[in-house]
N, C-alpha and C positions, 0 to 999 in steps of 0.2 A: 377609285372610288367617285362616286357620283356625289354633286354637291347637295343633292336632297337627301343622300344617305347619312352626308357629313352632318347636317344639322340636326339628324334624327336622334343623334346621339349626344350625350354632355361631353365637354372636353375632360373633364374627369375620368368616365367611363373610359373614353378612346384612349388616355394614358394609360390608363391600368392595364387595358386589353393589350394595347401594344408590349407593355414589361412583363403579360403574362400572369398578371396578376387578377384573380376570378374572386366572388365571394367564397366558395370553396376553400381556394388556397390559403385566404385572409383566416376562416374559421379553423382550418385545420393547423395553420402554423400559430395561431394563439392558443389553442389546445396543448401542442405540444411544447410550448413554452411555460404554460401555467403546470403543466407535467411535470416537467424538466426542473422548473422551481420547488416543486412539491418535493419529487425523490430527489433531487439533490439535496434538501433540509434535512431529509430522514438519512441519507448517506453521511451528512454531517453528525446525526444523532448517533449512528451507529459507532460511528469512527469514535465518537470522541467518550462511548460508553466501553467500547470494548479496547481503548487503547493499553497498549501493554509496557509502554515506555515510562521515564520518569518525567520528563518536561513536555507536557501536552502544548501542541503548537497551533493555537487557534487559527494563524494566518495561512495553515496547510489546509486546515478543515474547512476554511472558507472558500478556499482555493477550488475544494472539490465541488462546491454547488455551483460557481459561477464557470467551471470544465464542464458539466453537466449540460448547463444551460448554451454555452458556447456551440460545444456540440452539436447541440439541437440546431442551434440557426444555420449552423454551415452544413449540416447535412439537409436542412431544408432548402437552401441555396443552391449547393450543387444539383440537387434532384429536379430544381426546377429549371436551370438552367445549363446548357451544355457549354458555353462559352466560359461561365463562372467557373463550372467545375473544372477545367482544363487550367484556370488561372488560380485555382486552389491546390490544385495538385503542384503547381511549379513553385508556388510560394512556400507551401510547406515543406518542399522536398529541400530547400535550402536554409532553412530553419535548424538553428543548433540549440540544444538544450544541454546546458553545464550542471545543472542542481544536480548534485550526488543524491542519490536515494538509500539512506543507509537501513532502514528499516525493510525487508521484503514486502512486510504487509502495506506498508505505503506505497507500494507499487500497485499492490493488489487493488487498493480502494481508486487509484487513479484509473485504473482498466475499467473499472467497476462503472465508476462516472462517466467515462467514454463512452461505454457501450449502453448505456443507459438512454445517452444524449444520442447516439446514432439509432438506436432501436426508435425513438420516440419522433426523432427527425424524419424517419422513414415511415411515419404512420403506424407503427407497430405497437399501439398504446397497448393492448392486451398483453401481449409477449413483455412488455417493459414491467409492467405491473405485476405480472405474476411472476415472473422471476426473481421481482424483490424479495419476498418471504424465503425462497428458496435458499439464496447468498447469505440471509441472515440467521437464517438455521445453520448452516455449514458455519459460519463463523461463531457461532453460538454453540456448537458442537464443539470445534478445535481450540475454542478460547480456554473451555473448561478442562478439557486434556490437557491444556498448555500450563495450568495454572497448578496441575497436579505435580509437578518438579520443574526446579531452576535448575538450568545447567550454570556450573561455573568452571573456572580455569583454575587450577589450583597449582602454584609455582613455588617449589620449595630448594633452597641449597643448604648442603649438609658434608658432612664429612665421613667418612667411614664406610665401610661395605655393608655393615647391616642394619644400617639406619635406614636406607631405603626399604629394605623390608618391612622395618617397623613403622614407618609412616605407611605403608598399603595397610597395615594391619590398623591403623588409627582410622582409615576409612571405615573399616567394619563390613556391613553387608550393603552399603551403595554403590550404586554401579559406578565404575570409573573405567579410563582407557588410558593408557599411557600414549600420551602424546610427542614427547622427547625426554633425551637425557643426554647432558654434557657432563664431561668430566674435563677439569682443568687442575693440573697439578694436585692431586687428591681431592681438590672440593669438587663438588657435583651440583649441577642445575637439572630438576626434573619436572616434567609437567603434565598435569592429569587433567581429564577430562572428567569432571564430578556432577551426578544427577545428584539432587539434593530434593527429598520430597517435601520438607518444610524450610522455614527459616533458620533454622538449629544449626550453628556453626562451631559446635563444640567442639568438633573433632579438629578443627585449626588450632585450637589451644593445647589439644594432647600433641600434636606434631610439633607445635611450638616448643613444647616440653621435652620434648625427647634430645637424648644428649646428642651431641653431633650437629644439630640441627642449627643453620644461623638464622634464617628469617623464612616464614611462608607467608604468601600472598595469596589470598582467595579473588578472582575478577569473575564478574557475571558475563557469560558468554553472549555474544550477540550476532556470532557468524561474523566477524571481522578479523577473527585470530586465525594468524598462519603459524602452525607450527613445525 
């Protein structure tokens, strides 16, 4: 570069150009990060509104916002520099996450936040914004379907051959499925998967009142039971 050409540009402009940073790049990066914060907060609101557990984890919900922004930043960095992209691939390939995901819906929200971040980082703002109401609609529909019934695991210990049939009669018209039955020295343990349409557990009291039933336990099914 000639000396005359060098002095025609400011030191800051020369530095930014050397780094591949232009005015268009700065504008697109700012828009992507602002949208990432906005959509991340909306994902936070959706998660908190449709949360189906007992104890709400605000730290996990906050992580969704940060994950959306960081994914957008990483996507912007990878798309702007080949060397950075190779470094990111190598760094992320050795990272291991040991946090257990207990609820499959939490995994859904994590991938939702990552997908929004990648889409925004790639500059597909319309796609990220247009997809958001579609995902909210899907979550809303299946949330109300989920509220129509709660699945429980019924565990009962009893003695006598006819007692098992009486337990099934107490379940009435509810949908149930036999998961396991164990017999030890005349005593039996039976496990049913039961779908309750409401919170009425009167059938449990009927089962406990049966002659030959030692105890009966009702456990809400969360996908972690192995019968």
